[in-house]
MARPA-389054 format. One record per atom (N, C-alpha, C): residue number from 1; residue in three letters; chain; atom name; x, y, z. Coordinates in Angstrom, 3 decimals, decimal comma, always signed. Each point is the difference from the previous one (the first is absolute). Layout:
N
<node><seq>NUM</seq><type>Ala</type><mol>A</mol><atom>CA</atom><u>X</u><v>Y</v><w>Z</w></node>
...
# end
This chain:
55
<node><seq>1</seq><type>Met</type><mol>A</mol><atom>N</atom><u>+1,217</u><v>-1,171</v><w>+0,112</w></node>
<node><seq>1</seq><type>Met</type><mol>A</mol><atom>CA</atom><u>-1,392</u><v>+1,563</v><w>+0,170</w></node>
<node><seq>1</seq><type>Met</type><mol>A</mol><atom>C</atom><u>+1,029</u><v>+1,212</v><w>-0,713</w></node>
<node><seq>2</seq><type>Ile</type><mol>A</mol><atom>N</atom><u>+0,564</u><v>-0,410</v><w>+1,086</w></node>
<node><seq>2</seq><type>Ile</type><mol>A</mol><atom>CA</atom><u>+1,248</u><v>+0,658</v><w>+0,857</w></node>
<node><seq>2</seq><type>Ile</type><mol>A</mol><atom>C</atom><u>+0,791</u><v>+0,813</v><w>-1,938</w></node>
<node><seq>3</seq><type>Ala</type><mol>A</mol><atom>N</atom><u>+0,308</u><v>-1,013</v><w>-0,361</w></node>
<node><seq>3</seq><type>Ala</type><mol>A</mol><atom>CA</atom><u>+1,580</u><v>+0,011</v><w>-1,376</w></node>
<node><seq>3</seq><type>Ala</type><mol>A</mol><atom>C</atom><u>-1,029</u><v>+0,352</v><w>-0,811</w></node>
<node><seq>4</seq><type>Lys</type><mol>A</mol><atom>N</atom><u>-1,574</u><v>-0,243</v><w>-0,649</w></node>
<node><seq>4</seq><type>Lys</type><mol>A</mol><atom>CA</atom><u>-0,668</u><v>+0,751</v><w>-0,667</w></node>
<node><seq>4</seq><type>Lys</type><mol>A</mol><atom>C</atom><u>-0,668</u><v>+1,432</v><w>-0,263</w></node>
<node><seq>5</seq><type>Ile</type><mol>A</mol><atom>N</atom><u>+0,451</u><v>+0,011</v><w>+1,836</w></node>
<node><seq>5</seq><type>Ile</type><mol>A</mol><atom>CA</atom><u>-0,297</u><v>+1,885</v><w>+0,097</w></node>
<node><seq>5</seq><type>Ile</type><mol>A</mol><atom>C</atom><u>+1,503</u><v>+0,730</v><w>-0,600</w></node>
<node><seq>6</seq><type>Trp</type><mol>A</mol><atom>N</atom><u>+1,187</u><v>-0,656</v><w>+0,453</w></node>
<node><seq>6</seq><type>Trp</type><mol>A</mol><atom>CA</atom><u>+0,958</u><v>+0,524</v><w>-0,012</w></node>
<node><seq>6</seq><type>Trp</type><mol>A</mol><atom>C</atom><u>+0,448</u><v>+0,006</v><w>-1,734</w></node>
<node><seq>7</seq><type>Lys</type><mol>A</mol><atom>N</atom><u>-0,597</u><v>-0,852</v><w>-1,206</w></node>
<node><seq>7</seq><type>Lys</type><mol>A</mol><atom>CA</atom><u>+0,549</u><v>+0,100</v><w>-1,087</w></node>
<node><seq>7</seq><type>Lys</type><mol>A</mol><atom>C</atom><u>-1,461</u><v>+1,006</v><w>-0,458</w></node>
<node><seq>8</seq><type>Lys</type><mol>A</mol><atom>N</atom><u>-0,939</u><v>+0,142</v><w>-0,012</w></node>
<node><seq>8</seq><type>Lys</type><mol>A</mol><atom>CA</atom><u>-0,758</u><v>+0,903</v><w>-0,559</w></node>
<node><seq>8</seq><type>Lys</type><mol>A</mol><atom>C</atom><u>+0,284</u><v>+1,221</v><w>+0,469</w></node>
<node><seq>9</seq><type>Leu</type><mol>A</mol><atom>N</atom><u>+0,733</u><v>+0,093</v><w>+1,376</w></node>
<node><seq>9</seq><type>Leu</type><mol>A</mol><atom>CA</atom><u>+0,743</u><v>+1,409</v><w>+0,218</w></node>
<node><seq>9</seq><type>Leu</type><mol>A</mol><atom>C</atom><u>+1,019</u><v>+0,629</v><w>-0,483</w></node>
<node><seq>10</seq><type>Leu</type><mol>A</mol><atom>N</atom><u>+1,096</u><v>-0,822</v><w>+0,050</w></node>
<node><seq>10</seq><type>Leu</type><mol>A</mol><atom>CA</atom><u>+1,438</u><v>-0,663</v><w>-1,204</w></node>
<node><seq>10</seq><type>Leu</type><mol>A</mol><atom>C</atom><u>-0,877</u><v>+0,719</v><w>-1,286</w></node>
<node><seq>11</seq><type>Phe</type><mol>A</mol><atom>N</atom><u>-0,375</u><v>-0,595</v><w>-0,872</w></node>
<node><seq>11</seq><type>Phe</type><mol>A</mol><atom>CA</atom><u>-0,641</u><v>+0,189</v><w>-0,871</w></node>
<node><seq>11</seq><type>Phe</type><mol>A</mol><atom>C</atom><u>-0,146</u><v>+1,086</v><w>-0,121</w></node>
<node><seq>12</seq><type>Phe</type><mol>A</mol><atom>N</atom><u>-1,567</u><v>+0,714</v><w>+0,242</w></node>
<node><seq>12</seq><type>Phe</type><mol>A</mol><atom>CA</atom><u>-0,411</u><v>+1,145</v><w>+0,113</w></node>
<node><seq>12</seq><type>Phe</type><mol>A</mol><atom>C</atom><u>+1,648</u><v>+0,989</v><w>+0,762</w></node>
<node><seq>13</seq><type>Ile</type><mol>A</mol><atom>N</atom><u>+0,904</u><v>-0,319</v><w>+0,494</w></node>
<node><seq>13</seq><type>Ile</type><mol>A</mol><atom>CA</atom><u>+0,725</u><v>+1,485</v><w>+0,108</w></node>
<node><seq>13</seq><type>Ile</type><mol>A</mol><atom>C</atom><u>+0,639</u><v>-0,556</v><w>-1,641</w></node>
<node><seq>14</seq><type>Leu</type><mol>A</mol><atom>N</atom><u>+0,678</u><v>-0,914</v><w>-0,606</w></node>
<node><seq>14</seq><type>Leu</type><mol>A</mol><atom>CA</atom><u>+0,752</u><v>-0,440</v><w>-1,186</w></node>
<node><seq>14</seq><type>Leu</type><mol>A</mol><atom>C</atom><u>-1,170</u><v>+0,898</v><w>-1,242</w></node>
<node><seq>15</seq><type>Leu</type><mol>A</mol><atom>N</atom><u>-1,232</u><v>+0,363</v><w>+0,417</w></node>
<node><seq>15</seq><type>Leu</type><mol>A</mol><atom>CA</atom><u>-0,168</u><v>+0,342</v><w>-1,631</w></node>
<node><seq>15</seq><type>Leu</type><mol>A</mol><atom>C</atom><u>-0,536</u><v>+1,596</v><w>+0,994</w></node>
<node><seq>16</seq><type>Ile</type><mol>A</mol><atom>N</atom><u>-0,031</u><v>+0,593</v><w>+1,182</w></node>
<node><seq>16</seq><type>Ile</type><mol>A</mol><atom>CA</atom><u>+0,627</u><v>+1,647</v><w>-0,283</w></node>
<node><seq>16</seq><type>Ile</type><mol>A</mol><atom>C</atom><u>+1,182</u><v>+0,217</v><w>-0,316</w></node>
<node><seq>17</seq><type>Ala</type><mol>A</mol><atom>N</atom><u>+0,897</u><v>-0,377</v><w>+0,236</w></node>
<node><seq>17</seq><type>Ala</type><mol>A</mol><atom>CA</atom><u>+1,454</u><v>+0,090</v><w>-0,385</w></node>
<node><seq>17</seq><type>Ala</type><mol>A</mol><atom>C</atom><u>+0,138</u><v>+0,014</v><w>-1,065</w></node>
<node><seq>18</seq><type>Cys</type><mol>A</mol><atom>N</atom><u>-0,761</u><v>-1,305</v><w>-0,986</w></node>
<node><seq>18</seq><type>Cys</type><mol>A</mol><atom>CA</atom><u>+0,334</u><v>+0,080</v><w>-1,022</w></node>
<node><seq>18</seq><type>Cys</type><mol>A</mol><atom>C</atom><u>-0,777</u><v>+0,999</v><w>-0,816</w></node>
<node><seq>19</seq><type>Leu</type><mol>A</mol><atom>N</atom><u>-1,112</u><v>+0,299</v><w>-0,044</w></node>
<node><seq>19</seq><type>Leu</type><mol>A</mol><atom>CA</atom><u>-0,856</u><v>+1,550</v><w>-0,264</w></node>
<node><seq>19</seq><type>Leu</type><mol>A</mol><atom>C</atom><u>+0,660</u><v>+1,140</v><w>+0,032</w></node>
<node><seq>20</seq><type>Phe</type><mol>A</mol><atom>N</atom><u>+0,446</u><v>+0,192</v><w>+1,230</w></node>
<node><seq>20</seq><type>Phe</type><mol>A</mol><atom>CA</atom><u>+0,906</u><v>+1,011</v><w>+0,798</w></node>
<node><seq>20</seq><type>Phe</type><mol>A</mol><atom>C</atom><u>+1,215</u><v>+0,774</v><w>-1,085</w></node>
<node><seq>21</seq><type>Asn</type><mol>A</mol><atom>N</atom><u>+0,909</u><v>-1,420</v><w>-0,458</w></node>
<node><seq>21</seq><type>Asn</type><mol>A</mol><atom>CA</atom><u>+0,805</u><v>-0,359</v><w>-0,617</w></node>
<node><seq>21</seq><type>Asn</type><mol>A</mol><atom>C</atom><u>+0,018</u><v>+0,516</v><w>-1,398</w></node>
<node><seq>22</seq><type>Ile</type><mol>A</mol><atom>N</atom><u>-1,839</u><v>+0,127</v><w>-0,637</w></node>
<node><seq>22</seq><type>Ile</type><mol>A</mol><atom>CA</atom><u>-0,058</u><v>-0,643</v><w>-1,104</w></node>
<node><seq>22</seq><type>Ile</type><mol>A</mol><atom>C</atom><u>+0,010</u><v>+1,770</v><w>-0,563</w></node>
<node><seq>23</seq><type>Val</type><mol>A</mol><atom>N</atom><u>-1,299</u><v>+0,852</v><w>+1,488</w></node>
<node><seq>23</seq><type>Val</type><mol>A</mol><atom>CA</atom><u>-0,410</u><v>+1,175</v><w>-0,379</w></node>
<node><seq>23</seq><type>Val</type><mol>A</mol><atom>C</atom><u>+1,206</u><v>+0,928</v><w>+0,948</w></node>
<node><seq>24</seq><type>Ile</type><mol>A</mol><atom>N</atom><u>+1,101</u><v>-0,175</v><w>+0,653</w></node>
<node><seq>24</seq><type>Ile</type><mol>A</mol><atom>CA</atom><u>+1,386</u><v>+0,777</v><w>-0,766</w></node>
<node><seq>24</seq><type>Ile</type><mol>A</mol><atom>C</atom><u>+0,722</u><v>-0,078</v><w>-1,108</w></node>
<node><seq>25</seq><type>Lys</type><mol>A</mol><atom>N</atom><u>+0,344</u><v>-1,142</v><w>-0,484</w></node>
<node><seq>25</seq><type>Lys</type><mol>A</mol><atom>CA</atom><u>+0,361</u><v>+0,245</v><w>-1,564</w></node>
<node><seq>25</seq><type>Lys</type><mol>A</mol><atom>C</atom><u>-0,916</u><v>+0,997</v><w>-0,955</w></node>
<node><seq>26</seq><type>Met</type><mol>A</mol><atom>N</atom><u>-0,990</u><v>+0,118</v><w>+0,772</w></node>
<node><seq>26</seq><type>Met</type><mol>A</mol><atom>CA</atom><u>-1,053</u><v>+0,621</v><w>-1,382</w></node>
<node><seq>26</seq><type>Met</type><mol>A</mol><atom>C</atom><u>+0,149</u><v>+1,021</v><w>+0,246</w></node>
<node><seq>27</seq><type>Val</type><mol>A</mol><atom>N</atom><u>+0,756</u><v>+0,274</v><w>+1,357</w></node>
<node><seq>27</seq><type>Val</type><mol>A</mol><atom>CA</atom><u>-0,259</u><v>+2,155</v><w>+0,113</w></node>
<node><seq>27</seq><type>Val</type><mol>A</mol><atom>C</atom><u>+0,906</u><v>-0,141</v><w>-0,517</w></node>
<node><seq>28</seq><type>Asn</type><mol>A</mol><atom>N</atom><u>+1,560</u><v>-0,757</v><w>+0,825</w></node>
<node><seq>28</seq><type>Asn</type><mol>A</mol><atom>CA</atom><u>+0,988</u><v>+0,590</v><w>-0,700</w></node>
<node><seq>28</seq><type>Asn</type><mol>A</mol><atom>C</atom><u>+1,105</u><v>+0,038</v><w>-1,530</w></node>
<node><seq>29</seq><type>Lys</type><mol>A</mol><atom>N</atom><u>-0,804</u><v>-0,221</v><w>-0,413</w></node>
<node><seq>29</seq><type>Lys</type><mol>A</mol><atom>CA</atom><u>-0,253</u><v>-1,138</v><w>-1,766</w></node>
<node><seq>29</seq><type>Lys</type><mol>A</mol><atom>C</atom><u>+0,991</u><v>+0,909</v><w>-0,774</w></node>
<node><seq>30</seq><type>Ser</type><mol>A</mol><atom>N</atom><u>+0,931</u><v>+0,638</v><w>-0,414</w></node>
<node><seq>30</seq><type>Ser</type><mol>A</mol><atom>CA</atom><u>+0,552</u><v>+0,904</v><w>-0,337</w></node>
<node><seq>30</seq><type>Ser</type><mol>A</mol><atom>C</atom><u>-0,413</u><v>-0,417</v><w>-1,561</w></node>
<node><seq>31</seq><type>Ser</type><mol>A</mol><atom>N</atom><u>+0,231</u><v>+1,752</v><w>-0,715</w></node>
<node><seq>31</seq><type>Ser</type><mol>A</mol><atom>CA</atom><u>-0,660</u><v>-0,662</v><w>-1,479</w></node>
<node><seq>31</seq><type>Ser</type><mol>A</mol><atom>C</atom><u>+0,886</u><v>-0,149</v><w>-0,481</w></node>
<node><seq>32</seq><type>Leu</type><mol>A</mol><atom>N</atom><u>-0,436</u><v>-0,810</v><w>-1,823</w></node>
<node><seq>32</seq><type>Leu</type><mol>A</mol><atom>CA</atom><u>+0,468</u><v>-0,537</v><w>-1,016</w></node>
<node><seq>32</seq><type>Leu</type><mol>A</mol><atom>C</atom><u>+1,417</u><v>+1,298</v><w>-0,223</w></node>
<node><seq>33</seq><type>Lys</type><mol>A</mol><atom>N</atom><u>-0,035</u><v>+1,181</v><w>-0,035</w></node>
<node><seq>33</seq><type>Lys</type><mol>A</mol><atom>CA</atom><u>+0,184</u><v>+0,829</v><w>-1,015</w></node>
<node><seq>33</seq><type>Lys</type><mol>A</mol><atom>C</atom><u>+1,255</u><v>+0,919</v><w>+1,248</w></node>
<node><seq>34</seq><type>Gln</type><mol>A</mol><atom>N</atom><u>-0,227</u><v>-0,785</v><w>+1,779</w></node>
<node><seq>34</seq><type>Gln</type><mol>A</mol><atom>CA</atom><u>+1,179</u><v>-0,026</v><w>+0,694</w></node>
<node><seq>34</seq><type>Gln</type><mol>A</mol><atom>C</atom><u>+0,953</u><v>-0,503</v><w>-0,105</w></node>
<node><seq>35</seq><type>Glu</type><mol>A</mol><atom>N</atom><u>-0,914</u><v>-1,824</v><w>-0,817</w></node>
<node><seq>35</seq><type>Glu</type><mol>A</mol><atom>CA</atom><u>+0,923</u><v>-0,832</v><w>+0,895</w></node>
<node><seq>35</seq><type>Glu</type><mol>A</mol><atom>C</atom><u>+0,929</u><v>+0,065</v><w>-1,642</w></node>
<node><seq>36</seq><type>Leu</type><mol>A</mol><atom>N</atom><u>-0,325</u><v>+0,003</v><w>-1,144</w></node>
<node><seq>36</seq><type>Leu</type><mol>A</mol><atom>CA</atom><u>+0,693</u><v>-0,078</v><w>-1,148</w></node>
<node><seq>36</seq><type>Leu</type><mol>A</mol><atom>C</atom><u>+1,000</u><v>+0,862</v><w>+0,034</w></node>
<node><seq>37</seq><type>Gln</type><mol>A</mol><atom>N</atom><u>+0,228</u><v>+1,702</v><w>+0,682</w></node>
<node><seq>37</seq><type>Gln</type><mol>A</mol><atom>CA</atom><u>+1,184</u><v>+1,090</v><w>+0,156</w></node>
<node><seq>37</seq><type>Gln</type><mol>A</mol><atom>C</atom><u>+0,308</u><v>-0,483</v><w>+1,363</w></node>
<node><seq>38</seq><type>Ser</type><mol>A</mol><atom>N</atom><u>-0,006</u><v>-0,425</v><w>+0,367</w></node>
<node><seq>38</seq><type>Ser</type><mol>A</mol><atom>CA</atom><u>+0,862</u><v>-0,474</v><w>+1,003</w></node>
<node><seq>38</seq><type>Ser</type><mol>A</mol><atom>C</atom><u>+0,922</u><v>-1,209</v><w>-0,212</w></node>
<node><seq>39</seq><type>Ser</type><mol>A</mol><atom>N</atom><u>-0,103</u><v>-0,533</v><w>-1,136</w></node>
<node><seq>39</seq><type>Ser</type><mol>A</mol><atom>CA</atom><u>+0,198</u><v>-1,955</v><w>-0,590</w></node>
<node><seq>39</seq><type>Ser</type><mol>A</mol><atom>C</atom><u>+1,374</u><v>+1,206</v><w>-0,582</w></node>
<node><seq>40</seq><type>Ala</type><mol>A</mol><atom>N</atom><u>-0,893</u><v>+1,289</v><w>-0,897</w></node>
<node><seq>40</seq><type>Ala</type><mol>A</mol><atom>CA</atom><u>+1,132</u><v>+0,361</v><w>-0,975</w></node>
<node><seq>40</seq><type>Ala</type><mol>A</mol><atom>C</atom><u>+1,405</u><v>+0,589</v><w>+0,110</w></node>
<node><seq>41</seq><type>Gln</type><mol>A</mol><atom>N</atom><u>-0,924</u><v>+0,335</v><w>+1,419</w></node>
<node><seq>41</seq><type>Gln</type><mol>A</mol><atom>CA</atom><u>+1,582</u><v>+1,066</v><w>+0,431</w></node>
<node><seq>41</seq><type>Gln</type><mol>A</mol><atom>C</atom><u>+0,889</u><v>-1,122</v><w>+1,111</w></node>
<node><seq>42</seq><type>Tyr</type><mol>A</mol><atom>N</atom><u>-0,524</u><v>-0,264</v><w>+0,913</w></node>
<node><seq>42</seq><type>Tyr</type><mol>A</mol><atom>CA</atom><u>+1,602</u><v>-1,838</v><w>-0,192</w></node>
<node><seq>42</seq><type>Tyr</type><mol>A</mol><atom>C</atom><u>+0,046</u><v>-0,651</v><w>-1,145</w></node>
<node><seq>43</seq><type>Ile</type><mol>A</mol><atom>N</atom><u>-0,205</u><v>-0,194</v><w>-1,340</w></node>
<node><seq>43</seq><type>Ile</type><mol>A</mol><atom>CA</atom><u>-0,018</u><v>-0,763</v><w>-0,932</w></node>
<node><seq>43</seq><type>Ile</type><mol>A</mol><atom>C</atom><u>+1,204</u><v>+1,565</v><w>-0,779</w></node>
<node><seq>44</seq><type>Gln</type><mol>A</mol><atom>N</atom><u>+0,541</u><v>+1,231</v><w>+0,559</w></node>
<node><seq>44</seq><type>Gln</type><mol>A</mol><atom>CA</atom><u>+0,639</u><v>+0,786</v><w>-0,486</w></node>
<node><seq>44</seq><type>Gln</type><mol>A</mol><atom>C</atom><u>+0,737</u><v>+0,500</v><w>+0,766</w></node>
<node><seq>45</seq><type>Gln</type><mol>A</mol><atom>N</atom><u>+0,015</u><v>-0,644</v><w>+1,113</w></node>
<node><seq>45</seq><type>Gln</type><mol>A</mol><atom>CA</atom><u>+0,865</u><v>+0,401</v><w>+1,156</w></node>
<node><seq>45</seq><type>Gln</type><mol>A</mol><atom>C</atom><u>+1,232</u><v>-1,009</v><w>-0,267</w></node>
<node><seq>46</seq><type>Gln</type><mol>A</mol><atom>N</atom><u>-0,884</u><v>-1,351</v><w>-0,503</w></node>
<node><seq>46</seq><type>Gln</type><mol>A</mol><atom>CA</atom><u>+0,981</u><v>-1,015</v><w>+0,158</w></node>
<node><seq>46</seq><type>Gln</type><mol>A</mol><atom>C</atom><u>+0,969</u><v>-0,494</v><w>-1,493</w></node>
<node><seq>47</seq><type>Glu</type><mol>A</mol><atom>N</atom><u>-0,662</u><v>+0,411</v><w>-0,578</w></node>
<node><seq>47</seq><type>Glu</type><mol>A</mol><atom>CA</atom><u>+0,688</u><v>+0,873</v><w>-0,988</w></node>
<node><seq>47</seq><type>Glu</type><mol>A</mol><atom>C</atom><u>+1,398</u><v>+0,546</v><w>-0,125</w></node>
<node><seq>48</seq><type>Thr</type><mol>A</mol><atom>N</atom><u>-0,841</u><v>+1,424</v><w>+0,506</w></node>
<node><seq>48</seq><type>Thr</type><mol>A</mol><atom>CA</atom><u>+1,101</u><v>+0,910</v><w>+0,611</w></node>
<node><seq>48</seq><type>Thr</type><mol>A</mol><atom>C</atom><u>+1,555</u><v>-0,320</v><w>+1,082</w></node>
<node><seq>49</seq><type>Lys</type><mol>A</mol><atom>N</atom><u>-0,458</u><v>-0,775</v><w>+0,626</w></node>
<node><seq>49</seq><type>Lys</type><mol>A</mol><atom>CA</atom><u>+1,064</u><v>-0,959</v><w>+0,915</w></node>
<node><seq>49</seq><type>Lys</type><mol>A</mol><atom>C</atom><u>+1,011</u><v>-0,969</v><w>-1,193</w></node>
<node><seq>50</seq><type>Ser</type><mol>A</mol><atom>N</atom><u>-0,685</u><v>-0,481</v><w>-0,917</w></node>
<node><seq>50</seq><type>Ser</type><mol>A</mol><atom>CA</atom><u>+0,202</u><v>-1,349</v><w>-0,565</w></node>
<node><seq>50</seq><type>Ser</type><mol>A</mol><atom>C</atom><u>+1,232</u><v>+0,777</v><w>-1,090</w></node>
<node><seq>51</seq><type>Glu</type><mol>A</mol><atom>N</atom><u>-0,640</u><v>+1,836</v><w>-0,457</w></node>
<node><seq>51</seq><type>Glu</type><mol>A</mol><atom>CA</atom><u>+1,259</u><v>+0,534</v><w>-1,037</w></node>
<node><seq>51</seq><type>Glu</type><mol>A</mol><atom>C</atom><u>+1,355</u><v>+0,631</v><w>+0,929</w></node>
<node><seq>52</seq><type>Ile</type><mol>A</mol><atom>N</atom><u>-0,417</u><v>+0,145</v><w>+1,185</w></node>
<node><seq>52</seq><type>Ile</type><mol>A</mol><atom>CA</atom><u>+1,339</u><v>+0,842</v><w>+0,939</w></node>
<node><seq>52</seq><type>Ile</type><mol>A</mol><atom>C</atom><u>+0,978</u><v>-1,914</v><w>+0,684</w></node>
<node><seq>53</seq><type>Lys</type><mol>A</mol><atom>N</atom><u>-0,363</u><v>-0,437</v><w>-0,259</w></node>
<node><seq>53</seq><type>Lys</type><mol>A</mol><atom>CA</atom><u>+0,751</u><v>-1,380</v><w>-0,278</w></node>
<node><seq>53</seq><type>Lys</type><mol>A</mol><atom>C</atom><u>+0,482</u><v>-0,002</v><w>-1,268</w></node>
<node><seq>54</seq><type>Asn</type><mol>A</mol><atom>N</atom><u>-0,368</u><v>-0,033</v><w>-1,298</w></node>
<node><seq>54</seq><type>Asn</type><mol>A</mol><atom>CA</atom><u>+0,441</u><v>-0,550</v><w>+0,003</w></node>
<node><seq>54</seq><type>Asn</type><mol>A</mol><atom>C</atom><u>+1,484</u><v>+1,056</v><w>-1,026</w></node>
<node><seq>55</seq><type>Glu</type><mol>A</mol><atom>N</atom><u>-0,718</u><v>+1,230</v><w>+0,841</w></node>
<node><seq>55</seq><type>Glu</type><mol>A</mol><atom>CA</atom><u>+1,750</u><v>+0,700</v><w>-0,963</w></node>
<node><seq>55</seq><type>Glu</type><mol>A</mol><atom>C</atom><u>+0,751</u><v>+0,230</v><w>+0,749</w></node>
# end
């Protein structure tokens, strides 16, 4: 009897944690434009570093 209650309680806590995680990811999601800009900037920095090493 107690095991069933604990199982339901832990399942409920897990469900709340998953929903909370999804909501946080949706709220903090950065835009595609920002992702592309930061990726392009990182690639440019790496290319600049490799050019400096090759000189």
